[in-house]
Each structure stands twice: as C-alpha cells, then as structure tokens.
N, C-alpha and C positions, 0 to 999 in steps of 0.2 A: 148142703152150705157150709155145717158148723166144716167138717173136716176141711171142706178148700179152705177156710177163712185160716183157721189154723196153721195151714199150712205156705197160707202167702204171709203169714206173721212170721214164720221160721227163715222165709225169704228174706224179711224185708226190716230184719232185727240183724241181720249178719251186713246189712250194708250202714256205717262207721260216721252215721250224718249227725255229727254234731256243729251246732252253729256256726264254730269258727271255721268248717272245714267246708269239703266239696260236695253237694248232695246232687249232683246229676245220676249218678249211675243210678238212684234208687228214684228217683223220675224218670227214668230212660227206660227201668223196665216195668215202671208204673204204666208209663205210654205204651212200651211193646203189648200188654195185658191189653189194654183199654183197645187198643185196635185190633188186637185181637179177637176179641167179644164184640163188634163193628160200632167202634166210638170212632166219631173223630174230633184229632186232639188238636194243640193247641201249646207250643211250650214257649213261657215267654222268660228268655233269659234274665237275670239283675247285670248292671255297669259293669262286672269285672268278666262274666262269662263262665264263671266258676261256680253259680248257684242257678236254681232258677224254679218259676212256678210251672202248673200243670194244668190247664183246665180240660175239660173233656164233656162232651154231649154224647149221649144215645139218644134216639129216639127221634119225634118232627126234629126238623131246624127253623125254630122260631123263637118270637117271646114267651119269657113266663119259665114253667119248671120248677122243679124242685131240686135245690143244692145238696150236696153232700160233701161238706168240705174238710179235712183235716192238713195240720202242718207235719211235715214230712224230716224236720232238724228234733233234736235231742240234748239234753245236757252233758255234761265231761263227766267220766269216771272216774277220772283222777283222782285221789287219796281217800277213794272210797273201795272199802273194805267188804267186794263182792265175795259169795262163795261159789260161786259159776259163775261159769266165763259170761262178760256181760254183751259179747256178742255172738252168742252162739244161744240159742232159742232152747230152754232145759222146762221137760216138765215133771210135774211132782207132785203128787196127791191132786190132781186137779185144777195145778196153779200154770201159768204160762209164763218161764223167768225170760228175762233179757233185757236191755236200755230202749228203751221206746215201747215195751209191753201195755201197759196204757197208756201213757201220753207221748202220744198216739197212735199208732202202728196200729195199736190191735182194732181198733176204727178204720182205719184206712185197708186193712186186711179185707173186713168181711163186707167193706164199700167196693171195692176191688172182687170179693165174689161172689157180691149182687151180682156186677155189671154182667159175672164169665156165666151167671143164670140165668139170664130173663132172655126173651124172644123178645130182641131192642127192635122187631121192625111190627110187633104187637102194640109197641107204647104206644098212646093217646095224648100223651104230654111229654116233655124232653125230660129227660133225666141228667144231672149233670154233676161232675165233679170237681173238686177242686183241692188242689193238694198242696201247700206252700213252703218255700224257704223263711227261716229268721224268726217265726212264733215267739222263740225263748230270748230272741234279743230286741224287743219292739217290735214286733209284729211287720218287720221287712216288708217280708212276702207279700203279706195278705194287702198292705197297703199300696204297694205298686198293681197289685192285681186287680183291687175292686176299683182302682181310675183307668183300666184299659176293658172292663166286662163287658161295658156297651159298644167298643168298638169291635170289641169279640161276637158280641149279638150272643150271648151270654146271661145277661142281666135276668137272675129265677127270682120269683116270686117267694120261695120260701125256700130257709138256709136252717139244713140241722147241721151243727159243729159236732162234733163227735167228743169231745173232749172230757177222761173221764170222769161223771160223775158218781158209778155206779148205776145206772142207766136210771136215774132220775131226773124227769125233768127242770130244765134249769130257766127262765125266764131273765134273769136278769142280773146285773153284776158291774159292780164301781169301774171307772177306768181307773186307765194304768198310767201316771208322769213321772216317768225318770229321769234325772239331771244329774249331774257333776259341776260344782261351781268348785273354777279355781282360782286361788290367792297368789299372789307374788308379791314377795317383799323384799327387804333388803337383809343381807346375811352381815354377821358381824360378831364381835365377839361376847359372847355371856358375859361377862363381867361389867357391858356398859349397851344396856340395855335399848339407854333413850338415842343410842347412834344408829340404830337400824329397825327396822322395822317387821316386826316377829308376824308372819304369815299365821304358823298355826295359833297365837292368841287371837287373829282378825278372823282365823274361821273356827274357833271355839265362839266367840262372838255372835259370828253366824247360825250356830248349832241353835244356840240358847236365843236368837229370835224364833230360828223354827218349832223353838218347842212353842215358845210365844203364839204362834199362829196356833198351832196343834190345838191348842186349852181353846183359841178363843172359834175353834170352825166347832167343838162343840155344841156353839151358843147359835150357829145357824144352820141345827138341822131343818129340812122342807119336812111341814105339818104329814107327808103324805111317803116320806121313808121307812122303809120294811128293810131295810140292810142290817145289818147288825158286826159292830157299832155304826148308829144310824147314821153317824156323821163323816165327813171327809177326813179320814189319817194323813199323817205326816210319817215317815221312818227314817232313820237314819242312820248306812246301811255298813258303811266306812267312813274313816276319816284318816287321813294320813299327810304326814308333814316333819321337817325337820332334818336332820342327819346326827346330832349327838346332845348331849344336854349344857355341853358349854357353847355352845354356836345357834345361835340366833334363830331362826328357819327364816328362812329365804321362800321358800313355797310351800305350800298346804292345798290339800284338797278334800271336799267331803262328797260321797255321793250318796243322795237321799233322793226317796220316793215319795210321791202323795196318790192316796185314790180315792180321786173324785165321785161325791155322789152325786154335784150338778159341773156341769161346765163352771157355773160362775164363781164359783168353789176355788177352785186353779187361779183363776183370774182375780180372787183375793189375793190369796197367797204370791202371788209373780207378781202381783204390784205393790203390796207392800215390802215387799221382799226388795224390791226393785229404790222403792222408796229410804229404805234403810241403807242401803250401801251410796245410794248419792247424797243423802242426807248425810249420813254420821260414817261410816268405813273410809269412802275412798278418802272427804277431808285428811282425817287423823292419820292417814296413811301415808298419802299426798303433801302431808305438811311436813314429812321428812324426806322423803323419796317420790319425787315427781313422779318418777316411770312405773308407783307400786299400781297394783292395778287387782280388781275383782272381775269375774266373767264367769256366767252360767253355760253350762254344755245339757241342750238336749235333745240327751239321748234317745226322747218316744214318747208322745202325748197321742195313748190309745184311748176312748170315747168306749167308756163304760155301754154294757147294753141296756136298756133303759125299759123296766116293767112295762108292758100295754095292756089295755082295761080288753083292747081286741088284737088279737094275735092269731093268726091262717097256721100259720105254723108252732105253738103251744097247741092247740086245739085239735091240729093232725095226730101229732106224737102222741096224746094224751089217748084219743081213738086206735094206734096200733099197739099202745104199750097197754091199756089199760087202767091208767095212771089216773086217779083221782083228786090230782093239783099239780102244782107246780112251786120251785121253791127259789130262794137267789142265793147265789154263793158269793165266796170273798176275794179269789180268784179270778183273772181278767183272762181272757179269751182272743178270737179275732170278731167275736161276734156282733160288738157295736158299729167296725166299721160297714159286711155288710150289712144291718141297718140303715147306715146313712143310705146307702140304696136304694130306700125305701123299700126292701124287702122284709116279711115276718122272719123271724129268726126264732132259735132255742139251741139250748144247750146241752146236749145228753148223749153219753156215748158209755161202752165198758171202762169198770175199770175206776179205782179210787183215786183220787187225788192226794189221799195218803200216802200212795204207796209212790205217787212220782217224784224223779228226779233222789230219790231212793237209793241203796247198794241193795243188789236183787228185789228189784222193780219185776211187778208183777201185775197179769191180768187173770183171771179165772174161767176156766172152760165153763162152769155156767154162763157167769156173763156174757161173752164171747153169743152165747148160743142165746138168751136174749136181745142180745144186737141183732144178729140174725135174721130172729125171728120180726124183729119191731121192719128191717126193711127189705123182706120176703111178704109181708105184708104191705108196704108200701108199695113194692112190686105191680105185687095184683091189681093195687088200684087203680095203676096205672097203665095196668092190662097188658101188664105185660107176663 
C-alpha cells in the first residue's frame, strides 16, 4: 500500500490546487479512483461552480461509520525559493517533495490507496471519505460540507483528520477567527490635520485596543485549559493605509485574528471592540466627517477542537498506532466542525506542520508508511 500511496501522491501534487484557484481536476481524479474501487461518491459544488467537495462511502449504506478527511487546497508558491519544481514530486533521501506533500495530500493519497486496497464487500461498517476545498481560507468547504452531510446520509461516528502531526494523536486545538477591519475617513493636505479624518490614525487606535484586549485575555484562562499558551490569543497580521507622507489617509485596514480557547472569549473581544468603536472612535470621526465609518468583516470563524474526556476517535487511533497519549496543538483544522455534528474527532497524519507552507515542503516515506499501517489496521477492524 505504501508504494501505491506514493504513486497517488505524485499524481495529486501535480494538481495546482492553490486556494485561489480551481480544484475540480483533483476532485474528479479522486472521484474516478474511489468509484473504481467501488465507492459511492457525491460531488458538492460551491456557489461559483469552480470548486467542490467530495464525499464517498465504501461498505454498507447506513448511519455512523468512520470518516477519513482531508483538504485538497494548498497555499501559494509565489515568492518562495524552491530547489525543486513544487508541482512535480521529487524524492531524495527518503523525503517526498512537492507543494501539499504534507499539508495534506500525503494523507489523502494514503486514504485513497486504502480504498483501492480493501475488500469493500467485506466491510461491516461504512468507511467514509471527505475531501474539501478552501481549508486554508476559512475552512469554507468543510463548513458547507458539514451542513449537508446528514442530507447525504453520511453522518460519521468517528472522524480522523489527516493534517500533518508527525503521526501524533491530536485531540484538541484552539479555534481560528479571522477578520478585516476597514476605516473610511476624509483625505486632505497633511498640513491641515484637523480638517480631515485620518483613517490610519484611527486604525492605530484600534490596534491599541486589540493589544489591550490581548492582555486582558490572559486573565480569563479557564482552569482546565491545556493549551500553550493557555489563554486566547490575538494577532495583528497586516496594517495598510494612506498614499503619501503629506496626505491625510482616507482609507486604512487591519487584518487580524484571534485563537479562542472558549467561544465566550470571542464574544468578549467582539463586544468590547464594538463598544469602543461606537462610544469613542465613530463619534470623533463623524464629528468632522459624518460619512466616516469603521466596518469589521468576518472572513471566517472556525471553531476549535475541544478535548473530551471520552473520545472514541482518540481511543481508536491509539489502538491502531500504539500511541500512549494525545496532545494539543496551536494550529487550526476542520476538526471542530465535525465535532459540532456530534462525531468523535481526532487529528493524526503524516508529515510535520513545521514543513507546511514552506518552500521544499516534504513528507517522509517513513511517515507515509506509518500512516498506511494505521489505515490498514483500521480496514482490518472494519472487516475489509
């Protein structure tokens, strides 16, 4: 199965499924492979018709079952210094190089290799597959998919998300909430600052409020938090505004995110920001220019994966891999969306997150082999 998964990975890396682009060629390649293996497949298009999710089932038609899930999109390679062609898999010293090799086409390749290896008629429980679009940009595909899984008749009991974890079992991670806040002021000559509304200056004050809230969140740590750091974090990723030194900035915007430990922290931050804008920023801006505005756009609010005392997915993967424990990570995945369906969820896959999004991304043959061994043991448990 390992060699089959490596061959499939080579094929998948060649699909340039950057999140801004079309993923349909890869989706239909996966569909063809799974249908040839005997799976029933459903393709779920997005509203543009240029991207899609794929849901598939091997084995008996019924509720429950175990789902293997991964995202098909990858981050861009532009402005990265690759020593190999990012869209052509290269192998060197036991490492398999290419964009998406670990994040996360390696796991998808192993999952498809499993489908092509099992005796589907012998499966005693459904073996499900979910391959999504746009995980890297707000988990857009998974958010659509989980909303329709029940209608497809494919609601799983257990979900294994194959994000790169070095094949460690991950039972929890924080949420990932992403926003852009835009400021519209009034341009003017820099020599007359009181005659305009400097959007960049009000953006700076907003950033100051974000930093104040970031410190306040350190005092809201739940007693049971096992995350590192244990509190909800805020990060300001980009600030832009203005056109020249001598022009009052008429426009500005801030890209920022928070990683909530609990949803209540997100409510606290958003409520405090709304109060600050309403009570302080807008009155000052609109006293000079009534049309001035501050608008916050929500790019995505993806819930975290909450560690649970009872988790059948964690226990199953521990049996399959021989692992003695489970960890938490800082990066986000689609896992919390599936947990919201009532499924038990765990994250475990080949490759290291330290390689993801970087030039010369790779996954090792050794970890692909470990992943294949885990999935083969899973198939044996299901009777296939």
